[in-house]
C-alpha positions as CSV (number, residue, x, y, z in Angstrom):
1,M,-17.2,21.2,-148.6
2,I,-15.0,18.6,-147.0
3,G,-11.8,17.4,-148.7
4,T,-10.9,13.9,-147.6
5,P,-8.6,12.2,-150.1
6,H,-7.5,8.6,-149.5
7,I,-3.8,8.7,-148.6
8,G,-2.3,5.4,-149.6
9,A,1.1,6.3,-148.1
10,Q,1.3,8.1,-144.8
11,T,4.6,9.9,-145.6
12,R,5.0,13.6,-145.2
13,E,5.5,14.0,-148.9
14,A,2.3,12.1,-149.8
15,Q,0.3,14.2,-147.3
16,D,1.8,17.4,-148.7
17,R,0.8,16.4,-152.3
18,A,-2.7,15.5,-151.2
19,G,-3.1,18.9,-149.4
20,L,-1.9,20.7,-152.6
21,A,-4.3,18.7,-154.7
22,I,-7.2,19.6,-152.5
23,A,-6.3,23.3,-152.5
24,E,-6.0,23.3,-156.3
25,E,-9.4,21.7,-156.6
26,V,-11.0,24.2,-154.2
27,L,-9.5,27.1,-156.2
28,A,-10.7,25.6,-159.5
29,V,-14.3,25.4,-158.2
30,L,-14.2,28.9,-156.7
31,Q,-13.1,30.1,-160.2
32,G,-16.1,28.5,-161.8
33,R,-14.3,25.5,-163.3
34,E,-15.5,21.9,-162.9
35,P,-13.7,19.8,-160.4
36,R,-11.6,16.9,-161.7
37,F,-13.0,14.5,-159.1
38,R,-16.7,14.8,-158.4
39,V,-18.5,13.0,-155.6
40,L,-22.2,12.8,-155.9
41,A,-24.3,12.7,-152.7
42,N,-27.7,11.1,-152.6
43,D,-30.2,13.8,-151.4
C-alpha cells in the first residue's frame, strides 16, 4: 500500500496532520475496519 495524500499547504503542520491521517487509516485497515477513503484500481 502506498499512502499519497494531496497536501494543499506545504507547511510542517499540514504535513504532520497528513502523516497522522495516513497512519490512522493503515491501523484501521490492519484492525479489520474499512478505510474512510478508498481508492479503486482498475485491474
